[in-house]
C-alpha positions as CSV (number, residue, x, y, z in Angstrom):
1,M,115.1,88.8,112.1
2,L,111.8,89.1,110.4
3,N,110.1,92.5,110.9
4,I,106.9,91.6,109.1
5,D,104.3,89.4,110.8
6,K,103.4,86.1,109.1
7,V,99.7,85.6,108.4
8,P,98.4,82.5,110.2
9,I,97.9,79.7,107.7
10,E,94.2,79.4,108.3
11,N,93.8,83.1,107.4
12,L,95.5,82.8,104.1
13,D,93.9,82.8,100.7
14,K,93.0,79.2,99.6
15,G,95.4,79.5,96.7
16,F,98.2,80.4,99.0
17,Q,97.4,77.5,101.3
18,D,97.5,75.1,98.4
19,A,100.7,76.6,97.1
20,M,102.3,76.2,100.6
21,V,101.6,72.5,100.5
22,G,103.6,72.2,97.3
23,V,106.4,74.3,98.5
24,D,106.6,72.4,101.7
25,E,106.8,69.1,99.8
26,A,109.4,70.5,97.4
27,L,111.6,72.6,99.6
28,G,110.7,71.7,103.2
29,G,109.5,75.2,104.1
30,S,107.0,77.8,103.0
31,E,106.9,80.3,105.9
32,W,107.9,83.0,103.5
33,M,104.5,82.7,101.8
34,Q,102.8,83.6,105.1
35,V,104.5,87.0,104.8
36,F,103.2,87.3,101.2
37,G,99.8,86.7,102.7
38,Q,99.8,90.3,104.0
39,T,99.2,91.5,100.4
40,P,98.0,88.4,98.5
41,E,96.8,90.2,95.4
42,L,100.3,91.6,94.9
43,Y,102.0,88.2,95.1
44,K,99.5,85.8,93.4
45,D,101.2,86.3,90.0
46,F,104.6,85.8,91.5
47,V,103.6,82.6,93.2
48,N,102.2,81.2,89.9
49,W,105.4,82.3,88.1
50,Y,107.5,80.6,90.9
51,Y,105.8,77.3,90.5
52,K,106.1,77.4,86.7
53,H,109.8,78.4,86.5
54,I,111.4,77.6,89.8
55,L,109.8,74.4,91.0
56,S,109.6,72.7,87.6
57,E,112.3,70.3,86.6
58,T,111.4,70.6,83.0
59,D,110.7,74.3,82.5
60,G,112.9,76.3,84.8
61,I,115.9,76.1,87.0
62,G,114.6,73.3,89.1
63,I,114.2,72.5,92.8
64,K,117.8,71.3,93.4
65,L,119.4,74.5,91.9
66,T,116.8,76.7,93.7
67,E,117.8,75.1,97.0
68,L,121.5,75.6,96.3
69,I,120.9,79.3,95.5
70,R,118.8,79.7,98.6
71,L,121.5,78.2,100.8
72,K,124.2,80.4,99.2
73,V,122.2,83.5,99.8
74,A,121.6,82.5,103.4
75,Q,125.4,81.9,103.8
76,I,126.3,85.3,102.3
77,N,123.7,87.0,104.6
78,Q,125.0,85.0,107.6
79,C,121.6,83.6,108.3
80,P,121.5,80.9,111.0
81,M,120.9,77.4,109.4
């Protein structure tokens, strides 16, 4: 269960809002970015890195492998799917 409140989308930094659209399209969910919205200055560099290296099919591990890793981590942690 999440212990940190998610920041409402309309209260997020414009850059985070734009990034959420891309993550939603690529992975089908970006709620985790609303948690990052608690401290956006801390996470801006991470979000930029994530796009460059994780969501890129040419320069990174790619969307498909990212999704497989995410699902395996959820399985190991016994998260409901």
